[in-house]
C-alpha positions as protocol buffer text, in pm:
chain_id: "A"
residue {
  index: 1
  type: MET
  ca { x: -9914 y: -298 z: -4335 }
}
residue {
  index: 2
  type: VAL
  ca { x: -9717 y: -82 z: -4577 }
}
residue {
  index: 3
  type: PRO
  ca { x: -9596 y: -365 z: -4804 }
}
residue {
  index: 4
  type: LEU
  ca { x: -9957 y: -475 z: -4853 }
}
residue {
  index: 5
  type: VAL
  ca { x: -10053 y: -120 z: -4951 }
}
residue {
  index: 6
  type: HIS
  ca { x: -9778 y: -123 z: -5214 }
}
residue {
  index: 7
  type: THR
  ca { x: -9897 y: -463 z: -5341 }
}
residue {
  index: 8
  type: LEU
  ca { x: -10253 y: -336 z: -5383 }
}
residue {
  index: 9
  type: GLN
  ca { x: -10142 y: -10 z: -5545 }
}
residue {
  index: 10
  type: ALA
  ca { x: -9926 y: -195 z: -5796 }
}
residue {
  index: 11
  type: ALA
  ca { x: -10214 y: -426 z: -5890 }
}
residue {
  index: 12
  type: TRP
  ca { x: -10480 y: -155 z: -5897 }
}
residue {
  index: 13
  type: PRO
  ca { x: -10324 y: 177 z: -6001 }
}
residue {
  index: 14
  type: GLY
  ca { x: -10557 y: 468 z: -5950 }
}
residue {
  index: 15
  type: THR
  ca { x: -10759 y: 296 z: -5678 }
}
residue {
  index: 16
  type: ARG
  ca { x: -10852 y: 510 z: -5379 }
}
residue {
  index: 17
  type: PHE
  ca { x: -10721 y: 383 z: -5045 }
}
residue {
  index: 18
  type: SER
  ca { x: -10842 y: 502 z: -4705 }
}
residue {
  index: 19
  type: TRP
  ca { x: -10669 y: 391 z: -4384 }
}
residue {
  index: 20
  type: VAL
  ca { x: -10829 y: 418 z: -4039 }
}
residue {
  index: 21
  type: ILE
  ca { x: -10529 y: 485 z: -3818 }
}
residue {
  index: 22
  type: GLY
  ca { x: -10423 y: 604 z: -3474 }
}
residue {
  index: 23
  type: LYS
  ca { x: -10267 y: 946 z: -3416 }
}
residue {
  index: 24
  type: GLY
  ca { x: -9915 y: 819 z: -3350 }
}
residue {
  index: 25
  type: GLU
  ca { x: -9916 y: 583 z: -3646 }
}
residue {
  index: 26
  type: HIS
  ca { x: -10045 y: 867 z: -3864 }
}
residue {
  index: 27
  type: ARG
  ca { x: -9751 y: 1087 z: -3765 }
}
residue {
  index: 28
  type: LEU
  ca { x: -9516 y: 807 z: -3869 }
}
residue {
  index: 29
  type: LEU
  ca { x: -9681 y: 731 z: -4204 }
}
residue {
  index: 30
  type: GLN
  ca { x: -9809 y: 1072 z: -4308 }
}
residue {
  index: 31
  type: GLY
  ca { x: -9708 y: 1133 z: -4668 }
}
residue {
  index: 32
  type: LEU
  ca { x: -9747 y: 772 z: -4782 }
}
residue {
  index: 33
  type: PRO
  ca { x: -9839 y: 822 z: -5150 }
}
residue {
  index: 34
  type: GLY
  ca { x: -10191 y: 744 z: -5263 }
}
residue {
  index: 35
  type: VAL
  ca { x: -10338 y: 691 z: -4914 }
}
residue {
  index: 36
  type: GLU
  ca { x: -10601 y: 899 z: -4735 }
}
residue {
  index: 37
  type: PHE
  ca { x: -10572 y: 866 z: -4357 }
}
residue {
  index: 38
  type: LEU
  ca { x: -10873 y: 876 z: -4123 }
}
residue {
  index: 39
  type: GLU
  ca { x: -10757 y: 929 z: -3766 }
}
residue {
  index: 40
  type: TYR
  ca { x: -10924 y: 746 z: -3481 }
}
residue {
  index: 41
  type: ASP
  ca { x: -10825 y: 783 z: -3115 }
}
residue {
  index: 42
  type: LYS
  ca { x: -10914 y: 465 z: -2930 }
}
residue {
  index: 43
  type: LYS
  ca { x: -10946 y: 668 z: -2608 }
}
residue {
  index: 44
  type: SER
  ca { x: -11235 y: 864 z: -2763 }
}
residue {
  index: 45
  type: GLY
  ca { x: -11476 y: 575 z: -2719 }
}
residue {
  index: 46
  type: TRP
  ca { x: -11827 y: 587 z: -2864 }
}
residue {
  index: 47
  type: ALA
  ca { x: -11803 y: 956 z: -2953 }
}
residue {
  index: 48
  type: GLY
  ca { x: -11490 y: 889 z: -3157 }
}
residue {
  index: 49
  type: MET
  ca { x: -11659 y: 604 z: -3341 }
}
residue {
  index: 50
  type: LYS
  ca { x: -11954 y: 826 z: -3435 }
}
residue {
  index: 51
  type: ALA
  ca { x: -11717 y: 1102 z: -3548 }
}
residue {
  index: 52
  type: LEU
  ca { x: -11533 y: 852 z: -3768 }
}
residue {
  index: 53
  type: ARG
  ca { x: -11864 y: 737 z: -3916 }
}
residue {
  index: 54
  type: ARG
  ca { x: -11951 y: 1096 z: -4006 }
}
residue {
  index: 55
  type: SER
  ca { x: -11607 y: 1143 z: -4162 }
}
residue {
  index: 56
  type: ILE
  ca { x: -11647 y: 826 z: -4368 }
}
residue {
  index: 57
  type: ARG
  ca { x: -11991 y: 928 z: -4492 }
}
residue {
  index: 58
  type: GLU
  ca { x: -11860 y: 1269 z: -4597 }
}
residue {
  index: 59
  type: ARG
  ca { x: -11572 y: 1117 z: -4792 }
}
residue {
  index: 60
  type: SER
  ca { x: -11749 y: 811 z: -4933 }
}
residue {
  index: 61
  type: PRO
  ca { x: -12128 y: 856 z: -4935 }
}
residue {
  index: 62
  type: ARG
  ca { x: -12174 y: 528 z: -5126 }
}
residue {
  index: 63
  type: GLY
  ca { x: -11934 y: 331 z: -4909 }
}
residue {
  index: 64
  type: PHE
  ca { x: -11635 y: 122 z: -5014 }
}
residue {
  index: 65
  type: ASP
  ca { x: -11590 y: -174 z: -5245 }
}
residue {
  index: 66
  type: VAL
  ca { x: -11362 y: -354 z: -4999 }
}
residue {
  index: 67
  type: LEU
  ca { x: -11286 y: -337 z: -4627 }
}
residue {
  index: 68
  type: LEU
  ca { x: -10974 y: -511 z: -4495 }
}
residue {
  index: 69
  type: GLN
  ca { x: -11055 y: -573 z: -4127 }
}
residue {
  index: 70
  type: MET
  ca { x: -10703 y: -639 z: -4000 }
}
residue {
  index: 71
  type: GLN
  ca { x: -10756 y: -627 z: -3624 }
}
residue {
  index: 72
  type: VAL
  ca { x: -10958 y: -874 z: -3419 }
}
residue {
  index: 73
  type: ALA
  ca { x: -11000 y: -693 z: -3085 }
}
residue {
  index: 74
  type: ALA
  ca { x: -11360 y: -620 z: -2983 }
}
residue {
  index: 75
  type: ARG
  ca { x: -11324 y: -243 z: -3022 }
}
residue {
  index: 76
  type: ALA
  ca { x: -11176 y: -278 z: -3372 }
}
residue {
  index: 77
  type: ASN
  ca { x: -11450 y: -520 z: -3474 }
}
residue {
  index: 78
  type: LEU
  ca { x: -11719 y: -282 z: -3351 }
}
residue {
  index: 79
  type: LEU
  ca { x: -11551 y: 11 z: -3523 }
}
residue {
  index: 80
  type: SER
  ca { x: -11556 y: -178 z: -3853 }
}
residue {
  index: 81
  type: ALA
  ca { x: -11936 y: -184 z: -3837 }
}
residue {
  index: 82
  type: PHE
  ca { x: -11927 y: 190 z: -3913 }
}
residue {
  index: 83
  type: VAL
  ca { x: -11744 y: 124 z: -4242 }
}
residue {
  index: 84
  type: PRO
  ca { x: -11992 y: 32 z: -4519 }
}
residue {
  index: 85
  type: ALA
  ca { x: -11834 y: -211 z: -4766 }
}
residue {
  index: 86
  type: LYS
  ca { x: -11953 y: -483 z: -5003 }
}
residue {
  index: 87
  type: VAL
  ca { x: -11657 y: -715 z: -4947 }
}
residue {
  index: 88
  type: ARG
  ca { x: -11529 y: -745 z: -4590 }
}
residue {
  index: 89
  type: VAL
  ca { x: -11207 y: -943 z: -4558 }
}
residue {
  index: 90
  type: GLY
  ca { x: -11096 y: -1070 z: -4217 }
}
residue {
  index: 91
  type: TYR
  ca { x: -10879 y: -1329 z: -4050 }
}
residue {
  index: 92
  type: ASP
  ca { x: -10916 y: -1705 z: -4072 }
}
residue {
  index: 93
  type: ARG
  ca { x: -11106 y: -1876 z: -3792 }
}
residue {
  index: 94
  type: ALA
  ca { x: -10791 y: -1977 z: -3602 }
}
residue {
  index: 95
  type: ARG
  ca { x: -10686 y: -1611 z: -3563 }
}
residue {
  index: 96
  type: SER
  ca { x: -11036 y: -1472 z: -3502 }
}
residue {
  index: 97
  type: ARG
  ca { x: -11168 y: -1365 z: -3162 }
}
residue {
  index: 98
  type: ASP
  ca { x: -11412 y: -1123 z: -2999 }
}
residue {
  index: 99
  type: GLY
  ca { x: -11683 y: -1187 z: -3257 }
}
residue {
  index: 100
  type: HIS
  ca { x: -11457 y: -1106 z: -3552 }
}
residue {
  index: 101
  type: GLY
  ca { x: -11648 y: -1338 z: -3786 }
}
residue {
  index: 102
  type: LEU
  ca { x: -11968 y: -1137 z: -3742 }
}
residue {
  index: 103
  type: PHE
  ca { x: -11815 y: -832 z: -3913 }
}
residue {
  index: 104
  type: ILE
  ca { x: -11662 y: -996 z: -4222 }
}
residue {
  index: 105
  type: ASN
  ca { x: -11779 y: -1204 z: -4518 }
}
residue {
  index: 106
  type: ARG
  ca { x: -11447 y: -1337 z: -4651 }
}
residue {
  index: 107
  type: ARG
  ca { x: -11143 y: -1481 z: -4476 }
}
residue {
  index: 108
  type: ILE
  ca { x: -10771 y: -1501 z: -4548 }
}
residue {
  index: 109
  type: PRO
  ca { x: -10619 y: -1849 z: -4593 }
}
residue {
  index: 110
  type: ASP
  ca { x: -10556 y: -2047 z: -4274 }
}
residue {
  index: 111
  type: ARG
  ca { x: -10177 y: -2086 z: -4275 }
}
residue {
  index: 112
  type: PRO
  ca { x: -10046 y: -2163 z: -3927 }
}
residue {
  index: 113
  type: GLY
  ca { x: -9691 y: -2085 z: -3829 }
}
residue {
  index: 114
  type: ILE
  ca { x: -9628 y: -1783 z: -4052 }
}
residue {
  index: 115
  type: HIS
  ca { x: -9486 y: -1441 z: -3970 }
}
residue {
  index: 116
  type: VAL
  ca { x: -9731 y: -1162 z: -3889 }
}
residue {
  index: 117
  type: LEU
  ca { x: -9625 y: -974 z: -4204 }
}
residue {
  index: 118
  type: ASP
  ca { x: -9705 y: -1276 z: -4422 }
}
residue {
  index: 119
  type: ALA
  ca { x: -10046 y: -1308 z: -4258 }
}
residue {
  index: 120
  type: ILE
  ca { x: -10112 y: -941 z: -4329 }
}
residue {
  index: 121
  type: GLY
  ca { x: -9985 y: -984 z: -4684 }
}
residue {
  index: 122
  type: SER
  ca { x: -10236 y: -1262 z: -4742 }
}
residue {
  index: 123
  type: PHE
  ca { x: -10527 y: -1016 z: -4707 }
}
residue {
  index: 124
  type: CYS
  ca { x: -10499 y: -954 z: -5079 }
}
residue {
  index: 125
  type: GLU
  ca { x: -10561 y: -1321 z: -5165 }
}
residue {
  index: 126
  type: PRO
  ca { x: -10942 y: -1319 z: -5124 }
}
residue {
  index: 127
  type: LEU
  ca { x: -10928 y: -1035 z: -5378 }
}
residue {
  index: 128
  type: GLY
  ca { x: -10751 y: -1253 z: -5636 }
}
residue {
  index: 129
  type: LEU
  ca { x: -10398 y: -1119 z: -5575 }
}
residue {
  index: 130
  type: ARG
  ca { x: -10074 y: -1251 z: -5422 }
}
residue {
  index: 131
  type: GLN
  ca { x: -9807 y: -1056 z: -5240 }
}
residue {
  index: 132
  type: THR
  ca { x: -9487 y: -1167 z: -5410 }
}
residue {
  index: 133
  type: GLN
  ca { x: -9268 y: -874 z: -5308 }
}
residue {
  index: 134
  type: VAL
  ca { x: -9222 y: -707 z: -4971 }
}
residue {
  index: 135
  type: ARG
  ca { x: -9140 y: -337 z: -5008 }
}
residue {
  index: 136
  type: TRP
  ca { x: -9168 y: -58 z: -4750 }
}
residue {
  index: 137
  type: ASP
  ca { x: -9038 y: 276 z: -4884 }
}
residue {
  index: 138
  type: LEU
  ca { x: -9152 y: 460 z: -4572 }
}
residue {
  index: 139
  type: PRO
  ca { x: -9210 y: 834 z: -4628 }
}
residue {
  index: 140
  type: VAL
  ca { x: -8905 y: 997 z: -4464 }
}
residue {
  index: 141
  type: PRO
  ca { x: -8865 y: 1372 z: -4528 }
}
residue {
  index: 142
  type: ASP
  ca { x: -8527 y: 1518 z: -4621 }
}
residue {
  index: 143
  type: ASP
  ca { x: -8522 y: 1736 z: -4308 }
}
residue {
  index: 144
  type: ALA
  ca { x: -8566 y: 1425 z: -4092 }
}
residue {
  index: 145
  type: ARG
  ca { x: -8264 y: 1264 z: -4256 }
}
residue {
  index: 146
  type: GLN
  ca { x: -8066 y: 1586 z: -4209 }
}
residue {
  index: 147
  type: TRP
  ca { x: -8155 y: 1588 z: -3838 }
}
residue {
  index: 148
  type: ALA
  ca { x: -8034 y: 1229 z: -3809 }
}
residue {
  index: 149
  type: ARG
  ca { x: -7706 y: 1317 z: -3985 }
}
residue {
  index: 150
  type: ASP
  ca { x: -7649 y: 1599 z: -3737 }
}
residue {
  index: 151
  type: GLN
  ca { x: -7655 y: 1367 z: -3434 }
}
residue {
  index: 152
  type: TRP
  ca { x: -7310 y: 1214 z: -3486 }
}
residue {
  index: 153
  type: PRO
  ca { x: -7032 y: 1249 z: -3741 }
}
residue {
  index: 154
  type: GLU
  ca { x: -6995 y: 1024 z: -4042 }
}
residue {
  index: 155
  type: ASP
  ca { x: -6644 y: 918 z: -3946 }
}
residue {
  index: 156
  type: GLY
  ca { x: -6655 y: 548 z: -4025 }
}
residue {
  index: 157
  type: THR
  ca { x: -6721 y: 439 z: -3665 }
}
residue {
  index: 158
  type: PRO
  ca { x: -6984 y: 161 z: -3658 }
}
residue {
  index: 159
  type: THR
  ca { x: -7292 y: 245 z: -3451 }
}
residue {
  index: 160
  type: LEU
  ca { x: -7487 y: 25 z: -3214 }
}
residue {
  index: 161
  type: MET
  ca { x: -7825 y: 180 z: -3141 }
}
residue {
  index: 162
  type: ILE
  ca { x: -8022 y: 74 z: -2835 }
}
residue {
  index: 163
  type: SER
  ca { x: -8401 y: 116 z: -2825 }
}
residue {
  index: 164
  type: PRO
  ca { x: -8453 y: -40 z: -2483 }
}
residue {
  index: 165
  type: CYS
  ca { x: -8828 y: -29 z: -2426 }
}
residue {
  index: 166
  type: SER
  ca { x: -9130 y: -202 z: -2572 }
}
residue {
  index: 167
  type: SER
  ca { x: -9485 y: -84 z: -2515 }
}
residue {
  index: 168
  type: HIS
  ca { x: -9522 y: -410 z: -2318 }
}
residue {
  index: 169
  type: VAL
  ca { x: -9313 y: -367 z: -2003 }
}
residue {
  index: 170
  type: LEU
  ca { x: -9265 y: -740 z: -1947 }
}
residue {
  index: 171
  type: ARG
  ca { x: -9079 y: -764 z: -2279 }
}
residue {
  index: 172
  type: ASN
  ca { x: -8811 y: -522 z: -2160 }
}
residue {
  index: 173
  type: TRP
  ca { x: -8455 y: -624 z: -2070 }
}
residue {
  index: 174
  type: ARG
  ca { x: -8267 y: -502 z: -1762 }
}
residue {
  index: 175
  type: ALA
  ca { x: -8078 y: -172 z: -1790 }
}
residue {
  index: 176
  type: GLU
  ca { x: -7756 y: -320 z: -1650 }
}
residue {
  index: 177
  type: ARG
  ca { x: -7760 y: -587 z: -1921 }
}
residue {
  index: 178
  type: TYR
  ca { x: -7797 y: -327 z: -2194 }
}
residue {
  index: 179
  type: ALA
  ca { x: -7506 y: -143 z: -2032 }
}
residue {
  index: 180
  type: ALA
  ca { x: -7288 y: -454 z: -2035 }
}
residue {
  index: 181
  type: LEU
  ca { x: -7359 y: -512 z: -2405 }
}
residue {
  index: 182
  type: ALA
  ca { x: -7298 y: -144 z: -2480 }
}
residue {
  index: 183
  type: ASP
  ca { x: -6962 y: -150 z: -2301 }
}
residue {
  index: 184
  type: HIS
  ca { x: -6867 y: -459 z: -2499 }
}
residue {
  index: 185
  type: ALA
  ca { x: -6947 y: -272 z: -2820 }
}
residue {
  index: 186
  type: VAL
  ca { x: -6748 y: 33 z: -2708 }
}
residue {
  index: 187
  type: GLY
  ca { x: -6456 y: -196 z: -2635 }
}
residue {
  index: 188
  type: ARG
  ca { x: -6476 y: -316 z: -2995 }
}
residue {
  index: 189
  type: GLY
  ca { x: -6453 y: 41 z: -3122 }
}
residue {
  index: 190
  type: TRP
  ca { x: -6824 y: 102 z: -3173 }
}
residue {
  index: 191
  type: ARG
  ca { x: -7031 y: 411 z: -3103 }
}
residue {
  index: 192
  type: VAL
  ca { x: -7337 y: 358 z: -2881 }
}
residue {
  index: 193
  type: VAL
  ca { x: -7656 y: 562 z: -2929 }
}
residue {
  index: 194
  type: LEU
  ca { x: -7974 y: 535 z: -2722 }
}
residue {
  index: 195
  type: CYS
  ca { x: -8313 y: 620 z: -2871 }
}
residue {
  index: 196
  type: GLY
  ca { x: -8670 y: 605 z: -2751 }
}
residue {
  index: 197
  type: GLY
  ca { x: -8984 y: 799 z: -2677 }
}
residue {
  index: 198
  type: ARG
  ca { x: -9074 y: 1064 z: -2422 }
}
residue {
  index: 199
  type: SER
  ca { x: -9232 y: 845 z: -2153 }
}
residue {
  index: 200
  type: GLU
  ca { x: -9094 y: 850 z: -1801 }
}
residue {
  index: 201
  type: LEU
  ca { x: -9010 y: 479 z: -1825 }
}
residue {
  index: 202
  type: GLU
  ca { x: -8801 y: 532 z: -2137 }
}
residue {
  index: 203
  type: ARG
  ca { x: -8616 y: 829 z: -1989 }
}
residue {
  index: 204
  type: GLN
  ca { x: -8547 y: 644 z: -1664 }
}
residue {
  index: 205
  type: THR
  ca { x: -8429 y: 334 z: -1851 }
}
residue {
  index: 206
  type: ALA
  ca { x: -8189 y: 538 z: -2064 }
}
residue {
  index: 207
  type: ASP
  ca { x: -8053 y: 714 z: -1755 }
}
residue {
  index: 208
  type: ALA
  ca { x: -8002 y: 378 z: -1583 }
}
residue {
  index: 209
  type: ILE
  ca { x: -7819 y: 234 z: -1884 }
}
residue {
  index: 210
  type: ILE
  ca { x: -7581 y: 529 z: -1905 }
}
residue {
  index: 211
  type: ALA
  ca { x: -7522 y: 526 z: -1528 }
}
residue {
  index: 212
  type: ALA
  ca { x: -7428 y: 157 z: -1544 }
}
residue {
  index: 213
  type: MET
  ca { x: -7192 y: 199 z: -1842 }
}
residue {
  index: 214
  type: ASP
  ca { x: -6819 y: 252 z: -1815 }
}
residue {
  index: 215
  type: GLY
  ca { x: -6796 y: 384 z: -2171 }
}
residue {
  index: 216
  type: PRO
  ca { x: -6963 y: 680 z: -2346 }
}
residue {
  index: 217
  type: ALA
  ca { x: -7304 y: 686 z: -2513 }
}
residue {
  index: 218
  type: ILE
  ca { x: -7513 y: 941 z: -2701 }
}
residue {
  index: 219
  type: ASN
  ca { x: -7855 y: 974 z: -2537 }
}
residue {
  index: 220
  type: LEU
  ca { x: -8126 y: 1073 z: -2789 }
}
residue {
  index: 221
  type: VAL
  ca { x: -8419 y: 932 z: -2590 }
}
residue {
  index: 222
  type: GLY
  ca { x: -8713 y: 1169 z: -2618 }
}
residue {
  index: 223
  type: LYS
  ca { x: -8537 y: 1397 z: -2866 }
}
residue {
  index: 224
  type: ASP
  ca { x: -8661 y: 1265 z: -3201 }
}
residue {
  index: 225
  type: THR
  ca { x: -9003 y: 1281 z: -3363 }
}
residue {
  index: 226
  type: LEU
  ca { x: -9182 y: 989 z: -3523 }
}
residue {
  index: 227
  type: LYS
  ca { x: -9075 y: 1122 z: -3864 }
}
residue {
  index: 228
  type: GLN
  ca { x: -8713 y: 1142 z: -3750 }
}
residue {
  index: 229
  type: LEU
  ca { x: -8707 y: 794 z: -3595 }
}
residue {
  index: 230
  type: PRO
  ca { x: -8686 y: 600 z: -3925 }
}
residue {
  index: 231
  type: ALA
  ca { x: -8403 y: 829 z: -4039 }
}
residue {
  index: 232
  type: LEU
  ca { x: -8224 y: 775 z: -3708 }
}
residue {
  index: 233
  type: LEU
  ca { x: -8260 y: 396 z: -3725 }
}
residue {
  index: 234
  type: GLU
  ca { x: -8143 y: 403 z: -4086 }
}
residue {
  index: 235
  type: ARG
  ca { x: -7807 y: 547 z: -3975 }
}
residue {
  index: 236
  type: ALA
  ca { x: -7738 y: 267 z: -3726 }
}
residue {
  index: 237
  type: ASP
  ca { x: -7539 y: -38 z: -3825 }
}
residue {
  index: 238
  type: LEU
  ca { x: -7716 y: -259 z: -3572 }
}
residue {
  index: 239
  type: LEU
  ca { x: -8019 y: -201 z: -3346 }
}
residue {
  index: 240
  type: VAL
  ca { x: -8065 y: -388 z: -3019 }
}
residue {
  index: 241
  type: THR
  ca { x: -8421 y: -391 z: -2889 }
}
residue {
  index: 242
  type: PRO
  ca { x: -8691 y: -618 z: -2747 }
}
residue {
  index: 243
  type: ASP
  ca { x: -8998 y: -701 z: -2956 }
}
residue {
  index: 244
  type: SER
  ca { x: -9103 y: -342 z: -3032 }
}
residue {
  index: 245
  type: GLY
  ca { x: -9212 y: -93 z: -3296 }
}
residue {
  index: 246
  type: PRO
  ca { x: -8855 y: 33 z: -3358 }
}
residue {
  index: 247
  type: MET
  ca { x: -8753 y: -325 z: -3437 }
}
residue {
  index: 248
  type: HIS
  ca { x: -8986 y: -330 z: -3736 }
}
residue {
  index: 249
  type: ILE
  ca { x: -8915 y: 26 z: -3844 }
}
residue {
  index: 250
  type: ALA
  ca { x: -8541 y: -49 z: -3843 }
}
residue {
  index: 251
  type: ASN
  ca { x: -8603 y: -361 z: -4049 }
}
residue {
  index: 252
  type: ALA
  ca { x: -8810 y: -158 z: -4295 }
}
residue {
  index: 253
  type: MET
  ca { x: -8523 y: 92 z: -4326 }
}
residue {
  index: 254
  type: GLY
  ca { x: -8270 y: -184 z: -4400 }
}
residue {
  index: 255
  type: THR
  ca { x: -8093 y: -186 z: -4062 }
}
residue {
  index: 256
  type: LYS
  ca { x: -8002 y: -519 z: -3904 }
}
residue {
  index: 257
  type: VAL
  ca { x: -8164 y: -599 z: -3570 }
}
residue {
  index: 258
  type: LEU
  ca { x: -8035 y: -777 z: -3261 }
}
residue {
  index: 259
  type: GLY
  ca { x: -8376 y: -870 z: -3125 }
}
residue {
  index: 260
  type: LEU
  ca { x: -8420 y: -987 z: -2766 }
}
residue {
  index: 261
  type: HIS
  ca { x: -8691 y: -1253 z: -2752 }
}
residue {
  index: 262
  type: ALA
  ca { x: -8825 y: -1459 z: -2466 }
}
residue {
  index: 263
  type: ALA
  ca { x: -9177 y: -1323 z: -2414 }
}
residue {
  index: 264
  type: SER
  ca { x: -9259 y: -1354 z: -2786 }
}
residue {
  index: 265
  type: ASN
  ca { x: -9166 y: -1581 z: -3075 }
}
residue {
  index: 266
  type: PRO
  ca { x: -8920 y: -1422 z: -3321 }
}
residue {
  index: 267
  type: ALA
  ca { x: -9043 y: -1655 z: -3596 }
}
residue {
  index: 268
  type: ARG
  ca { x: -9382 y: -1486 z: -3569 }
}
residue {
  index: 269
  type: SER
  ca { x: -9300 y: -1126 z: -3477 }
}
residue {
  index: 270
  type: GLY
  ca { x: -8925 y: -1079 z: -3509 }
}
residue {
  index: 271
  type: PRO
  ca { x: -8755 y: -859 z: -3771 }
}
residue {
  index: 272
  type: TYR
  ca { x: -8901 y: -987 z: -4097 }
}
residue {
  index: 273
  type: SER
  ca { x: -8606 y: -960 z: -4334 }
}
residue {
  index: 274
  type: ASP
  ca { x: -8327 y: -1110 z: -4123 }
}
residue {
  index: 275
  type: ARG
  ca { x: -8341 y: -1285 z: -3784 }
}
residue {
  index: 276
  type: ARG
  ca { x: -7983 y: -1414 z: -3781 }
}
residue {
  index: 277
  type: TYR
  ca { x: -7886 y: -1178 z: -3501 }
}
residue {
  index: 278
  type: CYS
  ca { x: -8184 y: -1232 z: -3274 }
}
residue {
  index: 279
  type: VAL
  ca { x: -8158 y: -1398 z: -2934 }
}
residue {
  index: 280
  type: ASP
  ca { x: -8431 y: -1661 z: -2908 }
}
residue {
  index: 281
  type: ARG
  ca { x: -8521 y: -1784 z: -2559 }
}
residue {
  index: 282
  type: TYR
  ca { x: -8888 y: -1833 z: -2639 }
}
residue {
  index: 283
  type: ASP
  ca { x: -8874 y: -2211 z: -2603 }
}
residue {
  index: 284
  type: ASP
  ca { x: -8697 y: -2178 z: -2268 }
}
residue {
  index: 285
  type: ALA
  ca { x: -8972 y: -1941 z: -2155 }
}
residue {
  index: 286
  type: ALA
  ca { x: -9243 y: -2182 z: -2268 }
}
residue {
  index: 287
  type: ARG
  ca { x: -9089 y: -2469 z: -2074 }
}
residue {
  index: 288
  type: LYS
  ca { x: -9028 y: -2262 z: -1760 }
}
residue {
  index: 289
  type: TYR
  ca { x: -9356 y: -2071 z: -1739 }
}
residue {
  index: 290
  type: LEU
  ca { x: -9603 y: -2293 z: -1927 }
}
residue {
  index: 291
  type: GLY
  ca { x: -9448 y: -2636 z: -1871 }
}
residue {
  index: 292
  type: LYS
  ca { x: -9440 y: -2730 z: -2238 }
}
residue {
  index: 293
  type: PRO
  ca { x: -9218 y: -2673 z: -2542 }
}
residue {
  index: 294
  type: ALA
  ca { x: -9286 y: -2379 z: -2771 }
}
residue {
  index: 295
  type: ALA
  ca { x: -9361 y: -2619 z: -3058 }
}
residue {
  index: 296
  type: VAL
  ca { x: -9692 y: -2724 z: -2901 }
}
residue {
  index: 297
  type: LEU
  ca { x: -9814 y: -2375 z: -2809 }
}
residue {
  index: 298
  type: ARG
  ca { x: -10082 y: -2198 z: -3006 }
}
residue {
  index: 299
  type: TRP
  ca { x: -9912 y: -1981 z: -3268 }
}
residue {
  index: 300
  type: GLY
  ca { x: -9883 y: -1629 z: -3135 }
}
residue {
  index: 301
  type: THR
  ca { x: -9885 y: -1720 z: -2765 }
}
residue {
  index: 302
  type: LYS
  ca { x: -9720 y: -1446 z: -2557 }
}
residue {
  index: 303
  type: ILE
  ca { x: -9528 y: -1538 z: -2242 }
}
residue {
  index: 304
  type: GLU
  ca { x: -9529 y: -1197 z: -2078 }
}
residue {
  index: 305
  type: ARG
  ca { x: -9443 y: -1304 z: -1725 }
}
residue {
  index: 306
  type: GLU
  ca { x: -9243 y: -1131 z: -1455 }
}
residue {
  index: 307
  type: GLY
  ca { x: -8874 y: -1213 z: -1505 }
}
residue {
  index: 308
  type: VAL
  ca { x: -8915 y: -1384 z: -1843 }
}
residue {
  index: 309
  type: MET
  ca { x: -8663 y: -1155 z: -2013 }
}
residue {
  index: 310
  type: ASP
  ca { x: -8399 y: -1258 z: -1758 }
}
residue {
  index: 311
  type: LEU
  ca { x: -8372 y: -1575 z: -1967 }
}
residue {
  index: 312
  type: VAL
  ca { x: -8184 y: -1358 z: -2219 }
}
residue {
  index: 313
  type: SER
  ca { x: -7832 y: -1333 z: -2081 }
}
residue {
  index: 314
  type: VAL
  ca { x: -7563 y: -1076 z: -2154 }
}
residue {
  index: 315
  type: ASP
  ca { x: -7360 y: -1355 z: -2314 }
}
residue {
  index: 316
  type: ASP
  ca { x: -7652 y: -1430 z: -2548 }
}
residue {
  index: 317
  type: ALA
  ca { x: -7658 y: -1070 z: -2667 }
}
residue {
  index: 318
  type: VAL
  ca { x: -7278 y: -1044 z: -2693 }
}
residue {
  index: 319
  type: ASP
  ca { x: -7271 y: -1365 z: -2900 }
}
residue {
  index: 320
  type: ALA
  ca { x: -7535 y: -1219 z: -3136 }
}
residue {
  index: 321
  type: PHE
  ca { x: -7337 y: -895 z: -3161 }
}
residue {
  index: 322
  type: GLU
  ca { x: -7023 y: -1090 z: -3246 }
}
residue {
  index: 323
  type: ARG
  ca { x: -7211 y: -1290 z: -3510 }
}
residue {
  index: 324
  type: TYR
  ca { x: -7296 y: -963 z: -3679 }
}
residue {
  index: 325
  type: ARG
  ca { x: -6937 y: -839 z: -3657 }
}
residue {
  index: 326
  type: ALA
  ca { x: -6807 y: -1165 z: -3803 }
}
residue {
  index: 327
  type: ASP
  ca { x: -7048 y: -1140 z: -4094 }
}
residue {
  index: 328
  type: ILE
  ca { x: -6960 y: -782 z: -4184 }
}
residue {
  index: 329
  type: ASP
  ca { x: -6587 y: -854 z: -4150 }
}
residue {
  index: 330
  type: ALA
  ca { x: -6607 y: -1170 z: -4364 }
}
């Protein structure tokens, strides 16, 4: 989303931007210049929608010139009805669902087979603009960067960071496989750092990885804030993770990503800037679980099945790690 905001701000300096956003996402992006955030908790239901409507009316009694309706789920579509706007831009028909077309009056171009970020970037096109540059510049406070610097010394040792969990459990890799990759990195003279949130699953996964390792690791799971996470990822040389939020934050901060993909297609939702170090077993998953090659699936199909991530082997991840090492040593 952030590159699109920068595109719009560059084209229309002085324009007022309001962003309806969840609490967690707000903590991450708070301080983004020129943007007013309106928090909405999806757990708040109808009462939360009415509260948001009151907040919108207080801030913009005459409504908005443009609404970018960038989610298609039923709740998001209904929520958009509380946002008065003359121009309502939504997805093309192929990406629409849950009555999305009823809440919009313009659509983005129908371009199949493009990355999610490019689809989001195309929301400016019905407004007469084109996104020609992708720029993040996430708001990271100085104290967050100082906290990240305090976690390990700047001694020239390359750092492999592991963010092992996605919000979708069936995208997660096995702890013992992370441990095997981590031990390989330690054997190559690398430092290993684990990061993640405060959930019980993330804590248990980190504990299991460390228990299965022969070498040392720094465990920062549950210790950082959402403001500190981008600074932490920025310090890593390489992040290994399934399809997850940290994957995209690391990419935004300029850190290379060893993405683990079988349940989702890296061409659609992998790290945007550089996918050279991703493991791609999406086609294998399509053939095994759906009986057809990935090329014939509807773009965006998820294959979140029990055991799908076992298609990603330790050797796959080690090979990707060694590709990165070869490139930086070249």
